[in-house]
GUFI-575376 format. One record per residue (C-alpha): residue number from 1; x, y, z. Coordinates in Angstrom, 1 decimal. Layout:
% residues N
pt drenza NUM; px X; py Y; pz Z
...
***
This chain:
% residues 203
pt drenza 1; px 0.0; py 0.0; pz 0.0
pt drenza 2; px 2.8; py 2.4; pz 0.8
pt drenza 3; px 4.2; py 1.9; pz -2.8
pt drenza 4; px 0.7; py 2.6; pz -4.1
pt drenza 5; px 0.6; py 5.9; pz -2.3
pt drenza 6; px 4.0; py 6.9; pz -3.6
pt drenza 7; px 2.7; py 6.3; pz -7.1
pt drenza 8; px -0.1; py 8.9; pz -6.8
pt drenza 9; px 1.1; py 11.7; pz -9.1
pt drenza 10; px -2.4; py 13.3; pz -9.2
pt drenza 11; px -2.1; py 14.4; pz -5.6
pt drenza 12; px -0.7; py 17.7; pz -4.3
pt drenza 13; px 2.1; py 17.6; pz -1.8
pt drenza 14; px -0.4; py 18.4; pz 1.0
pt drenza 15; px -2.8; py 15.7; pz -0.1
pt drenza 16; px 0.0; py 13.1; pz -0.4
pt drenza 17; px 1.0; py 14.0; pz 3.2
pt drenza 18; px -2.5; py 13.5; pz 4.4
pt drenza 19; px -2.8; py 10.2; pz 2.6
pt drenza 20; px 0.5; py 9.0; pz 4.2
pt drenza 21; px -0.6; py 10.3; pz 7.6
pt drenza 22; px -4.0; py 8.6; pz 7.2
pt drenza 23; px -2.4; py 5.3; pz 6.1
pt drenza 24; px 0.1; py 5.3; pz 9.0
pt drenza 25; px -2.7; py 6.1; pz 11.4
pt drenza 26; px -4.9; py 3.3; pz 10.1
pt drenza 27; px -2.1; py 0.7; pz 10.2
pt drenza 28; px -1.4; py 1.8; pz 13.8
pt drenza 29; px -5.0; py 1.6; pz 15.0
pt drenza 30; px -5.5; py 5.3; pz 15.3
pt drenza 31; px -8.8; py 5.3; pz 13.4
pt drenza 32; px -9.9; py 8.7; pz 14.4
pt drenza 33; px -6.8; py 10.3; pz 12.8
pt drenza 34; px -7.2; py 8.0; pz 9.8
pt drenza 35; px -10.8; py 9.2; pz 9.3
pt drenza 36; px -9.8; py 12.9; pz 9.7
pt drenza 37; px -7.1; py 12.6; pz 7.1
pt drenza 38; px -8.7; py 10.2; pz 4.6
pt drenza 39; px -12.3; py 11.3; pz 4.4
pt drenza 40; px -11.7; py 14.6; pz 2.6
pt drenza 41; px -9.5; py 12.8; pz 0.1
pt drenza 42; px -12.2; py 10.1; pz -0.4
pt drenza 43; px -14.8; py 12.7; pz -1.0
pt drenza 44; px -12.6; py 14.3; pz -3.6
pt drenza 45; px -12.4; py 10.9; pz -5.4
pt drenza 46; px -9.1; py 9.4; pz -4.3
pt drenza 47; px -9.5; py 5.6; pz -4.7
pt drenza 48; px -7.0; py 4.7; pz -1.9
pt drenza 49; px -8.8; py 6.8; pz 0.6
pt drenza 50; px -12.2; py 5.5; pz -0.6
pt drenza 51; px -11.0; py 1.9; pz 0.0
pt drenza 52; px -10.0; py 2.9; pz 3.6
pt drenza 53; px -13.3; py 4.5; pz 4.2
pt drenza 54; px -14.9; py 1.3; pz 3.2
pt drenza 55; px -12.8; py -0.6; pz 5.7
pt drenza 56; px -13.7; py 1.9; pz 8.5
pt drenza 57; px -17.4; py 1.5; pz 7.7
pt drenza 58; px -17.2; py -2.3; pz 7.5
pt drenza 59; px -15.4; py -2.5; pz 10.9
pt drenza 60; px -17.4; py 0.2; pz 12.8
pt drenza 61; px -14.2; py 1.9; pz 13.9
pt drenza 62; px -14.8; py 5.6; pz 14.5
pt drenza 63; px -17.8; py 5.8; pz 12.1
pt drenza 64; px -21.0; py 3.8; pz 12.6
pt drenza 65; px -21.0; py 0.2; pz 11.5
pt drenza 66; px -22.6; py 0.5; pz 8.1
pt drenza 67; px -21.9; py -2.3; pz 5.6
pt drenza 68; px -24.0; py -0.6; pz 2.8
pt drenza 69; px -21.8; py 2.5; pz 3.2
pt drenza 70; px -18.7; py 0.3; pz 3.0
pt drenza 71; px -20.0; py -1.2; pz -0.2
pt drenza 72; px -20.6; py 2.3; pz -1.6
pt drenza 73; px -17.0; py 3.3; pz -0.9
pt drenza 74; px -15.6; py 0.0; pz -2.3
pt drenza 75; px -17.6; py 0.5; pz -5.4
pt drenza 76; px -16.3; py 4.0; pz -5.9
pt drenza 77; px -12.7; py 2.9; pz -5.6
pt drenza 78; px -13.4; py -0.2; pz -7.7
pt drenza 79; px -14.8; py 1.9; pz -10.5
pt drenza 80; px -11.3; py 3.5; pz -10.7
pt drenza 81; px -9.6; py 0.2; pz -10.9
pt drenza 82; px -8.4; py -0.1; pz -7.3
pt drenza 83; px -7.4; py -3.7; pz -7.0
pt drenza 84; px -7.7; py -4.0; pz -3.2
pt drenza 85; px -11.1; py -2.4; pz -3.2
pt drenza 86; px -12.2; py -4.8; pz -5.9
pt drenza 87; px -11.2; py -7.7; pz -3.8
pt drenza 88; px -12.9; py -6.2; pz -0.7
pt drenza 89; px -16.1; py -5.7; pz -2.8
pt drenza 90; px -15.8; py -9.3; pz -3.9
pt drenza 91; px -15.8; py -10.4; pz -0.3
pt drenza 92; px -18.9; py -8.4; pz 0.4
pt drenza 93; px -20.8; py -10.1; pz -2.5
pt drenza 94; px -19.4; py -13.5; pz -1.5
pt drenza 95; px -20.8; py -13.3; pz 2.1
pt drenza 96; px -23.8; py -11.0; pz 1.5
pt drenza 97; px -22.4; py -8.2; pz 3.6
pt drenza 98; px -24.1; py -4.9; pz 2.7
pt drenza 99; px -25.4; py -6.4; pz -0.5
pt drenza 100; px -27.4; py -9.5; pz -1.5
pt drenza 101; px -25.1; py -12.5; pz -1.7
pt drenza 102; px -24.0; py -12.9; pz -5.3
pt drenza 103; px -21.4; py -15.5; pz -6.2
pt drenza 104; px -21.1; py -14.4; pz -9.8
pt drenza 105; px -20.4; py -10.8; pz -8.9
pt drenza 106; px -18.0; py -11.9; pz -6.2
pt drenza 107; px -16.1; py -14.0; pz -8.8
pt drenza 108; px -16.1; py -11.1; pz -11.3
pt drenza 109; px -14.6; py -8.8; pz -8.6
pt drenza 110; px -11.9; py -11.3; pz -7.7
pt drenza 111; px -11.0; py -11.9; pz -11.3
pt drenza 112; px -10.6; py -8.1; pz -12.0
pt drenza 113; px -8.6; py -7.7; pz -8.8
pt drenza 114; px -6.3; py -10.6; pz -9.6
pt drenza 115; px -5.8; py -9.4; pz -13.1
pt drenza 116; px -4.6; py -6.1; pz -11.6
pt drenza 117; px -2.0; py -8.0; pz -9.7
pt drenza 118; px -3.5; py -8.2; pz -6.1
pt drenza 119; px -2.1; py -11.2; pz -4.5
pt drenza 120; px -5.0; py -11.9; pz -2.1
pt drenza 121; px -7.4; py -12.1; pz -5.1
pt drenza 122; px -4.9; py -14.3; pz -7.0
pt drenza 123; px -4.8; py -16.6; pz -4.0
pt drenza 124; px -8.6; py -16.7; pz -3.8
pt drenza 125; px -8.8; py -17.6; pz -7.5
pt drenza 126; px -6.3; py -20.4; pz -6.9
pt drenza 127; px -8.4; py -21.8; pz -4.2
pt drenza 128; px -11.5; py -21.5; pz -6.3
pt drenza 129; px -10.0; py -23.4; pz -9.2
pt drenza 130; px -8.5; py -26.0; pz -6.9
pt drenza 131; px -11.8; py -26.7; pz -5.3
pt drenza 132; px -14.1; py -26.0; pz -8.2
pt drenza 133; px -15.9; py -23.3; pz -6.2
pt drenza 134; px -17.9; py -21.2; pz -8.6
pt drenza 135; px -15.7; py -22.3; pz -11.5
pt drenza 136; px -14.9; py -25.5; pz -13.3
pt drenza 137; px -12.3; py -27.4; pz -11.2
pt drenza 138; px -8.9; py -26.9; pz -12.9
pt drenza 139; px -5.7; py -27.8; pz -11.1
pt drenza 140; px -3.5; py -26.2; pz -13.8
pt drenza 141; px -5.3; py -22.8; pz -13.4
pt drenza 142; px -5.1; py -23.2; pz -9.6
pt drenza 143; px -1.3; py -23.6; pz -9.9
pt drenza 144; px -1.1; py -20.6; pz -12.3
pt drenza 145; px -2.9; py -18.3; pz -9.8
pt drenza 146; px -1.0; py -19.7; pz -6.8
pt drenza 147; px 2.3; py -19.0; pz -8.6
pt drenza 148; px 1.3; py -15.4; pz -9.2
pt drenza 149; px 0.4; py -14.9; pz -5.6
pt drenza 150; px 3.5; py -16.8; pz -4.3
pt drenza 151; px 5.8; py -14.7; pz -6.5
pt drenza 152; px 4.5; py -11.7; pz -4.5
pt drenza 153; px 5.3; py -13.5; pz -1.2
pt drenza 154; px 1.9; py -14.9; pz -0.3
pt drenza 155; px 2.8; py -17.7; pz 2.2
pt drenza 156; px -0.6; py -19.4; pz 1.8
pt drenza 157; px 0.0; py -19.7; pz -2.0
pt drenza 158; px 3.5; py -20.9; pz -1.4
pt drenza 159; px 2.3; py -23.6; pz 0.9
pt drenza 160; px -0.5; py -24.7; pz -1.5
pt drenza 161; px 2.1; py -24.9; pz -4.3
pt drenza 162; px 4.1; py -27.2; pz -2.2
pt drenza 163; px 1.1; py -29.5; pz -1.8
pt drenza 164; px 0.5; py -29.4; pz -5.5
pt drenza 165; px 4.0; py -30.2; pz -6.4
pt drenza 166; px 4.2; py -32.9; pz -3.8
pt drenza 167; px 1.0; py -34.5; pz -5.1
pt drenza 168; px 1.5; py -33.9; pz -8.8
pt drenza 169; px -1.8; py -32.0; pz -8.9
pt drenza 170; px -1.8; py -29.6; pz -11.9
pt drenza 171; px 1.9; py -30.0; pz -12.3
pt drenza 172; px 4.5; py -32.7; pz -12.8
pt drenza 173; px 5.2; py -34.2; pz -9.4
pt drenza 174; px 8.4; py -32.8; pz -8.0
pt drenza 175; px 9.4; py -33.3; pz -4.4
pt drenza 176; px 12.3; py -30.9; pz -4.6
pt drenza 177; px 10.1; py -28.0; pz -5.7
pt drenza 178; px 7.5; py -29.0; pz -3.1
pt drenza 179; px 10.1; py -28.7; pz -0.4
pt drenza 180; px 11.3; py -25.4; pz -1.9
pt drenza 181; px 7.8; py -23.9; pz -1.7
pt drenza 182; px 7.2; py -25.3; pz 1.8
pt drenza 183; px 10.5; py -23.7; pz 2.9
pt drenza 184; px 9.6; py -20.3; pz 1.5
pt drenza 185; px 6.2; py -20.4; pz 3.2
pt drenza 186; px 7.6; py -21.7; pz 6.5
pt drenza 187; px 10.2; py -18.9; pz 6.5
pt drenza 188; px 7.3; py -16.5; pz 6.7
pt drenza 189; px 5.9; py -18.3; pz 9.7
pt drenza 190; px 3.3; py -20.5; pz 8.0
pt drenza 191; px 2.7; py -23.2; pz 10.6
pt drenza 192; px 1.1; py -25.6; pz 8.0
pt drenza 193; px 4.3; py -25.4; pz 5.9
pt drenza 194; px 6.5; py -25.8; pz 9.0
pt drenza 195; px 4.5; py -28.9; pz 10.0
pt drenza 196; px 4.7; py -30.4; pz 6.5
pt drenza 197; px 8.5; py -29.9; pz 6.5
pt drenza 198; px 8.7; py -31.6; pz 10.0
pt drenza 199; px 6.7; py -34.5; pz 8.7
pt drenza 200; px 9.1; py -34.8; pz 5.8
pt drenza 201; px 12.0; py -34.6; pz 8.3
pt drenza 202; px 13.3; py -31.5; pz 6.7
pt drenza 203; px 14.2; py -28.5; pz 8.8
***
């Protein structure tokens, strides 16, 4: 997210400072300051700030708990191609939070977000294709999405790739690559990967 803020050339120096201050405040749990700094930017159409307003409304921190309002902010940011907001909107449709549950719209949001490079959405699509959830089960496509997310450091995707290489599911079975992915995931603290390495007697 910090990199995304740094790539906001449409903002003035003062607005960029507010966006950074709001981001820092949100990440540190100072939601009152986050709201103060981000709401004016969201009202002016900044997609990053709009996504954070969605998060604040969805959590009920500082502002009243209002899922419909959260969806409204996510939609505004999503309309500008904000990858994280698209994924957040997808989750709202997936679980019927603030909108009627709609699996097709959820999938559409996840696909758009993943195509924009958001690793969480890429992981979600990997799971969807692996399990055949809302899409035709396709292990090869699952591997493809897990690889994209894993390349960005997603420990869950790295662990799932380990499983798929170990089982030869969607890829040619390769125990060495399985261990490699387990190790990358375990190094980030993924306990499932750590347990799998232990079971394989590999530290």
